[in-house]
C-alpha positions, 0 to 999 in steps of 0.5 A, spaced: 945 050 336 939 051 332 940 053 325 935 059 324 936 060 317 934 053 315 928 053 320 926 059 316 927 056 309 923 050 312 917 054 315 917 058 308 916 052 304 911 049 308 907 056 308 907 055 300 905 048 301 899 050 305 897 056 301 897 050 295 891 047 299 886 052 296 888 050 289 887 043 290 880 045 293 878 048 287 879 042 283 875 038 287 869 043 287 866 045 281 862 051 284 869 055 284 870 061 280 877 060 276 884 058 277 890 058 272 897 056 271 902 060 267 910 059 265 914 065 263 921 067 261 925 072 265 931 077 262 934 081 268 940 085 270 943 085 277 946 092 280 951 091 286 950 096 292 956 099 294 959 105 297 964 106 291 963 108 284 965 102 281 958 099 279 958 091 278 952 089 273 950 081 272 945 079 267 940 073 269 935 069 265 931 063 267 924 061 267 918 062 272 912 057 273 906 059 277 899 057 279 893 062 281 886 063 283 881 069 280 876 073 283 874 080 282 870 086 285 863 087 284 861 093 280 868 095 277 872 091 273 878 090 278 881 083 278 885 079 283 889 073 282 893 071 288 898 065 287 904 061 288 910 061 283 917 058 282 923 062 279 930 059 277 935 064 274 942 063 272 947 068 272 952 070 266 959 068 266 963 072 271 970 070 271 972 075 276 967 074 281 965 067 280 965 061 276 957 060 276 951 062 280 944 060 280 938 063 284 931 060 286 925 064 288 919 061 291 914 067 291 907 068 294 904 073 289 898 077 289 896 080 282 892 086 281 889 087 274 885 093 272 881 093 265 881 101 263 877 100 256 871 096 260 872 099 267 864 100 268 861 097 262 863 089 263 858 084 262 861 080 268 861 074 263 867 070 261 872 073 256 869 069 250 862 071 251 864 079 251 861 083 245 865 090 246 871 088 242 877 083 242 882 089 245 877 093 249 874 086 253 881 083 254 886 089 255 889 090 262 894 093 266 897 089 272 901 091 279 904 084 282 907 085 289 910 079 291 914 076 297 920 071 295 924 067 298 931 067 294 936 061 295 943 063 291 948 058 290 955 061 288 961 056 285 968 060 286 974 057 282 978 059 288 979 057 293 979 050 291 972 051 287 968 053 294 961 053 294 957 058 297 949 058 299 945 064 301 938 064 303 933 070 305 927 074 304 926 080 299 920 083 296 919 083 288 914 088 284 912 087 277 908 092 273 905 091 266 900 089 261 897 083 258 891 081 254 885 076 255 884 072 249 877 067 250 878 061 247 871 058 250 867 060 256 871 055 260 878 057 257 882 064 257 889 065 254 893 070 257 900 073 254 903 078 259 909 083 259 911 086 266 917 090 268 920 086 274 924 090 280 927 088 286 930 093 291 935 089 295 936 081 294 942 077 293 944 073 287 951 071 288 956 071 294 963 072 295 969 069 299 972 074 303 979 070 304 982 066 309 982 071 314 975 072 314 970 067 318 964 068 314 962 068 306 960 075 303 953 076 300 952 081 295 946 085 295 943 089 289 937 091 285 934 087 280 930 089 274 928 087 267 923 084 263 918 078 265 914 075 259 909 070 260 903 066 257 898 063 262 891 059 261 885 060 266 879 055 267 872 057 269 868 052 272 861 052 269 856 047 271 
């Protein structure tokens, strides 16, 4: 019988690879606008969903790497950066829950940015050539909704060092702020900090016991900080 979970995982990864084709196109066509890469650190907390009054918290940390493409609205300074990302997270030790737990996220990302200090008076030129002022030209607020495919691996000490794998789709949204720093007309450096929120995802599972035929994925809310540094390249003929 077909394993639909593995099928959906394969299809989602194929979609990510297919979505990467525009970025390969950008590399070979100088007429394109801007493309960038970034790396980030995540410091997150997972809160288990349950009907009891015993809240269970697990801390997560790890890295994110991503690529994106830039475009903007014509008359106001609202910019968009659709892209792809990968995150690898490790949970803190929880001897009563698991021996170890790791989670991978595969992201489809659409980041929106608003530059409130130069919303109407932007020169539509590279950040390096703007003349309104370093902070006024570069400061932005961001909202970044994402569809993620999460794949968690849980190692249990009992029974017999059992490994539980689980995968699912879920939503992630970030809100934050950052600053574009023009190094030249071609290169822009961008530090950014976001608050990260996922209302319902799985970062570990439990084994229900010998009389239970299925493993138990533990759903919950993920919140925390995402701090990134990115660099964007502008093709100029």
